[in-house]
N, C-alpha and C positions, 0 to 999 in steps of 0.2 A: 504494500500500500504506500502511496505517496505520503511523505512526511508532511505534517500540518504544523503551523505555528503554535507555540505553547506560551502560556502566560509567563512573563518574567518574574523572577524571584528576588533579584538583587535588592537587599536592604529593606524588604517588605515583611520578612518573617513569614512563617507558615500561615495558611488560611485557617480561619476558625473552623471547627469540625463540620458544621452544616455546609459551609461553602466548599470545604475540601471534598466532602462527599458528593456534592453537585458536580465539581470538576472531574472527579473520578468517574462518575456516571457518564459524563460527556465523552471522556477519553475512551471508556469502554465501548460506547456506541461508535466512536470513530474507528475503533479496531474491529468492528463488525458484530459486537454482542448486542442483541436486541433486549435481553433481560439483564437486570442488575438489581440486586438487593443485598441487604446486610443483616446477618443474624448474629446474636451474641453466642459465645461458646457455651457448651453445656449440652444437655440431653436433647437430641434432635427429635422431631416428630416421628412417630411410627417405630420407635426403637423396640417396643414390646412385640410388634408384628415381626420384626427381624428375629427376635429370640424364638418366637413360635415357629417361624420358617426353618430355623436351624434344628429345633427340637424334633420337628416332623420329618427331617431329612430331605426337605424340598430343595436343598442346594445341590443335591446329586454329588458329582465328583469334584465340585469346587471346594476342596478342603481348606483352601486359604481363607475362605469366608468364615470359617468356624474356629480359627485359632484363638487362644486367650487374648493375644494382642489385638486381633481384629475385633473381638467383642468389646474390649475396653476402649479402643479408639473410636468405634462407632457409638459407644455410650457417651464418651467425652472426647472431642477432638483435641483437647489440650494434651492428651497422651502423645500426639504427634508434634505439637509445638507448645511446650508448657507455658510460655509467655503470651500465648494467643489471647487477644482481647476482642477481636472481631473476625467474623467469617464473611467474606464477600462471595456471593453466589452469582454466577453469570450464566446466561444461556445464549446459544447461537443457533440459528435456524438452519436445518439441512433440507434438502429437496424432498417434497412429498411424492408418494407413488403416482399421483395424478399428473406429474410433470413428464412422464415418459410412457408412451404407448408401446405395446409389444410389437415386434416385427410381424409383417403380414406376408412373408415370402413362403409360408408353408413349412418352414423348418421346425425342428424340435428344440424348444428353448426352456431353460430353467430360470427361475426368478431369483433376484437378489434383493434383499431389504434395502430400502432407499438410503439409509444412513451410510451404506457402504458403496455408493455409486461413484464417489470421487476419491480425494486424498484421505489418508488415514488421519482421523481427528486427533489421535494420540500424538501425531507429529506436528499438526497444524496449531492446535490450541495452546500448548505450552509456550510456543514462541510468542504468541500474541499476549499471553498472560505475563511473560517476563517483560515485554515492552510496557505493559500496563504498570507493573511494579516499578520499573525505572521512572515512569512518569510520576508515580506517587512519591518516590524518593526525591525527585526533583522538586516537588511541591513542598515537602516538609524540610528539605535541606539536609537530610541525613539518611543513612541506610536503615531499613526496617526489617527485622527478622521476619521471615515468612516461609510458608510452604505452599506449593502449587499442586493441584490435583485435577485430573479430568478422567473419571472412570478408571483410575489405576491406583487407587489407594483405599484404605479402610474407612470410608465415609459413607453415610446414608444420604446420598446426594438428593433424591427427591424429598426426603424429610427435611433436610437443611433448606432446600429451596422453598418448601412450604413455610418453614419457620421464618424465612427472609421475605415472605409476602409475595412470592412470584406466582403462586397458583396452588392447586390442591393435587394430592396424589389420587389418581383415578383407580377404578377397580382393576385395570390392567397393570397397575403399579407405576405407570409413567406419570410425570408431572404434567398437568394440564393448565395452560395459561388461558384465562377467560377470553382474551382477545387474540390469541395466537395458536391455540391448539397444543399439540404435544410433540410436534416434530422438532425437538430441540436437543442439542448436546448441552450438558451441564458441566460447569467447571467451578472450582472453588479456590480461593486464596485465603489461607489462614494468616492473619496479621497480628504482630505485636504492636498494635496501634488501635486505639478506641475510636470507632466511627459511630454516629447515631444509628441505632438499629431500626429496621423497618418493622411494623407490626406484622405478626403472623397472618397468613391468609385466613380469613375468618370462616369460610363456608365451603362445604363439600357440595359441588354442583352436579355430581353424578345422579343424585336423587334416586329414583326407582329404575333408572335405565340399566339394562343388562345386555346391551347389544354386543359388547366385547366378549362377555361370557358365552353367549349363544353362538357367536360366529367363530370362536376359536376352534380350529380343526381338530385339535387333540384334547379339548376340554381341560386345559391345564390351569385355567383361572378359577380359583376356588370362591364360590359366590358369597359365603358367609364371612370368610376370614380376610378378604382383600389381600390375598396372597397368590403367587404363581408357583405351581409345582414345576420347578425347572426340569425335572426328570421327564416331563411330558411336553415341554415347550419346544417348538420347532427351532427357535433361535439357539437354545442350549444344545439341542441334538445335532444341529448342523455346524456348530462352532466350537463349543466347549467340550462336548462329549467326544472322547477319543476312540472308543471301541465300536462294536457292532451296534447298530440302531435296533432297538427291540422290534421284532417282526410285526407285532400288533399295531405299532405306531407308524410303520413305513407307509401303508396306503393312505394315511391321513395327512401325510406331508405334502401331497400333491407334487408340484414342480419347484418347490422352494429348495434352493441349493446353498443358500447362505442367508440365515436370518429369516424373519417373517414380519410382515406389516399388517396382518389381518386385523388384530385387535385395535390398531390405530386407524386403519382405513374405515372401519364402521363407526367410529366414535363421532357423535353429532357435533362435538366441539371442533373436530378437524374438518368435518364436512361443511361447517358454517364459516370457520374463521382461518383455518390454516392456509397459508399462501403456497402455491405450487413450487415457486422458486425460492431457493435458499442461498446461502453464501456461495460465491463462485468457486471456492476451493473444494466444495463438495458437489459440484455440478456433475451430471451424468457423463461418464466416459464411454466411448464406443466399446461394445463387447463386455461391459461390466454391469449393465443393468439387466439384460436378458442374455444368458450365456448359451451359446450353441452347444448343445449337449453331446451330439455325436463327435464334434471336433474335440471337445474337452475330454472325452473318454480316452483319447489317444495321447494326451499331454504327458511328457516326462517331467522330471523334477525341474530341469532347467527351463522348460517352456512355461510351466506353471509359475515359477518365481519371476520370470521375465514379464509375463503378462500382467501380473498383479503386484509388481514392485511398488512400494510406497502406498499400498491400499490396505483396507481392513481385511480383504479376502485372504491375504497371506496367513492370517491367524488360524484358519482351518487346516493348514498344511495340505500338501498335495494328496496324500492318502485319504484324509478326511473329506476333502472336497470331491474327489472322484467317487468316493463312497456315496456322497450326496447326489452326485450326477447319476450314478447307477440307479438309485432309488427313484429319482425323477423319471428316468427312462422306463423303469418298470411300471410306474404309475401311468405313464402315457400309453403304454402297451402297443406302441407302433412297431410293426415288423422292420421298418427301416433301421431301427437301432440294433438289430440282431448282429450284423457283422462287427460293429464296434464293440459290443458287449462280448462277443465270442473271442475277439482278439484280446480283450482284457482278461477274460477267464483263462485263456491259454498262456498269456505271456506277461501279464502285469506282475512286477516283482513284489507288490504289496498284497499279502493275504487278505487284508481288509477289503481291498478293491475287488479282488477275485470273488470273495464271499458274496458281496452285494451284487456283483455282475451276475452271479449264478441265480440269485433271487429274482433279479430283473428278467432274466431269460425265462425263468419259470412262469413269471407273470405274463409274458408275451405269449409263450406256449405254442408257437408255430412249429411245424416239423423241423425247420432249420434250427430253431432254438433248442428243441429236444435233442437233436443230433449233437449240438455243442455240449449239452449237459451230459449226454451219454458218453461222449469222448472224455470229458473231465472226470466222470466217475471211474474210468479205467486208468487215468493218468495222474490225477491230483493226489498229492501226498500229504498236504497240510490237513490235519484232522478237522479243523473248524471249517475250512473251505469244502472239504469232502462231505462233511455233514450237511452243509448248505446245499450242495449239489444234489444229494440224495433226497433232501426235503423238497427241493424244487421239482424233482422228477415225480415224487410221490404225490405232490399236490395236484399234478396234472395227469395222474395215472387214470 
């Protein structure tokens, strides 16, 4: 972004707190953040929900969410910065699913959640936050101890955002802004500096609406507890989960290969207020919004890394991503996918990919697909893949 003039400080002393906060809000907006609020340190909203989530095992394989330090830091962020006196919470809009139409060339495509259409926010936002902190330090005339986070530290981000007055936590557990919807990345700066706090957001505007619960393909949103069982969530299954996807959930995943937007797409607050276009850094890239599934099934490690360099999709890793691609092809059930799935079943070095390719071939069930499975039953040596091959054949017997 082009640099903008900043107020001079020479001989004037630091601004009084309310004026400083206003300047910081303006600088945040100049850096692209649409949301800005200040919360005091201490217990964030929804901490008890987080404890229930852990107790019920809804965090799945995300063991780092349940460590003693993670629990303590989420209870009181001063564990991360003992001298913290204010928490600035910021939000930046990414592009909504309505901003990109699926290809109409008759190909077989997998869907990517819209937050992952552009650059990796883990790389983009910290740089902007550091610029914001430098501006703050210019204003007060000295360095300020601080910690920067964006979805990469032990903080209850939506609960802190609610405490900072930016909106409420919806049934799908995303923050909803009353005039902007929920397509926002959140970020936090813990400061050893006292700023006037904003009042917490006063009202839950979900009311009796249950559209996100009803629309969720895997029914992972728990209606009474306002919690998400990550073990059933498509976003978790396609990104965080490293092993085999449970077979009973595969048909419900549709063609999602990285993340899922369904619960946000049906939310009335997004349908009314969310803007299709977000920050340019997160604008859709060709081949990253809807992935050509047959082409992707043949990617090696180098190709996968090259195509998704600097994007969130690298997080799934090549084996996990092609696992997701195979599930999407199985759900489409199109015979055109059989050659690509057969090559993967014969030659892919990753047993996880071969296992899910076998499942997909079983779902398609053409004579060519059965032939590939019969061959794999004779030649496959990996126990888990061999078992998947036998199940795929028996399901179509």
